[in-house]
C-alpha positions, 0 to 999 in steps of 0.5 A: 651346181653352176648358178647365175644371178641376173642383177639390175646393177651392183649399187649399195641397196638392200636387195643387191646385198641379199643377192651377194649374201646368197652368192657368198654362202653358195660359193662357200658350199662349193657351188660356182656362182656368177652375178651378171649385171648390165653396164647400164644399170636398170633404174627401176623401169620408169624412164623419166628425165631424172631417171635417164640422167641417173642411168647415165650416171650409173653407166659412167660409174660402172665404166670407171668402177669396173667389175669391182665393189668396195662395200661388200667382200664378194666371192662370186664371179661378177660379170658386166655385160653390154645387154642382158641378152642370151649370148652374154649369159653363161650356161648354168644349172640354175638361173635367177632373176632378181627384179621384175625387168630381169624376169622378162629376160630370163623367161626367154633364155634357153634351157642351157642357161639353167632352171629358171627362178625368180627371187622376188624381194618386193612388190615393185609397182613403183618401178614400172607399170603395174601390169608388167610387174604383175605379169612378171610373176606369171612368166613360168619362172619358179617364184621365190618370195622373201615374206608372207606378205609377198606370198599373199600378193602373188596368190591374189594375182593367181601366180605360183609360189615355189617357196617362201625364204625369209631374209637374214642378218649377217651376225658377223657384220652386225653385233653389239660390242657392249653398249655405253649409256649415252648422255642423251637418247639417240634416235636413228632413222635411215634416209631414203628419198623414195616417198614409200620409205616413209622417211618424212613420217620418221622425221615428223615422229621424231619432232613430235617426240622432241616436243616432249623430250627436247634433249633427244638426238636425231641420227640418220644415214643414207647414200646421200644427204638429201632435202629430207635430212633436217639441219640438226641431224647427225648424218652419215653418208654411205656407211657400210660394214664396220662403220654402219655397225658402229652407227647402230651401236651408237644409238638407243632407238631405231625407227623404220617408218616404211609405208610398205616393205618386202622385208626390211634389212635395216631393222634386223641389223639394228636388232642384231646391234641391240638397238630398240626398234620402232617400226611400221607394221608393214610388208615383211616386218611381221615375219621377223618381229613380235609386236610389243616384245621384240619391237614396237609396231604401228600402222603406216602413214601415222607419224604420231603413232610412231612418236607415241612408241618413241616416247614410250621407249624414252620414258621407260628405260626398262622397256627400252632395254627389254625390247632391245634384248628380246629383239637381239635374241629373236633376230639371231634365228634369222641366219644366212646359213639357214636361208641358204639351206632352204634356197639350196634345197629348192634348187636341188629339188628343181634339178632332180625333177628336171632330170627325172622328167628327161 
């Protein structure tokens, strides 16, 4: 098959990594895969002055960087285009929108560009007008969602769901290399400036726990070190690959404080590295965790409840080790081979239906 993914950009984000993982696995199966993205990256639809400035920075970065990424070993063809208009898009058997804004472009393409799919990785209402986001699910594309939570959202909007395919973890990149006991408990929180990511709640939870156990160490990582990173935190800027794996392996507890989440790659990666996970019970998290067995879960917006679970793991070494081991065993079921099998089957069925109707 010839397969085209339409991406909003090629920045180091979880949703882009998912596209790249699928692209690599499809290439390994003999398919011809292209990833098309605009030279001015789509900055989540909301054109505030700050966002326009980021778009300009993204444009400059794309020009300097060229068709190259340093954070992922991509095997597919990467195609940068002036605009996401049809004349710049290669003909294919399958074409996949990957963000609400790209869905509007794909919906207008001719049949020569392929059977039209929409890989929905989040309910992206923070990125643009809610009405446009909701309408993107009803454009006639075949909607593939990555979590039960998203499936339920689309069904409540009377939008069709072609398939639910869970995200996965690359076990070749994320694994435990034999843990050494730390002198003090190290607690890891991913840093994101978006409020819905809940970083502030995670830091509050850590500080509540530190009042009880002053010797614990806060570790954080992110694209950049922003105002939400406390001065006492050990911070890693833009880690990926082996560096990120080592960060996970150096920590005992991983905190995922998101307010809502399409799926959640970081806690999956932490589990693969045998790091005990404490998370909010949101979005796709219940699809890859078992509460009180593979992770400790609590409702969003309550940092004190996150803190209670952190304290439980600090004070009960056996529980911390059991959660980490059970999480590791469970997350190994979520492989990219399995996810790609499901995606490939959906594509194959669509082409069979297309040619049988012709």
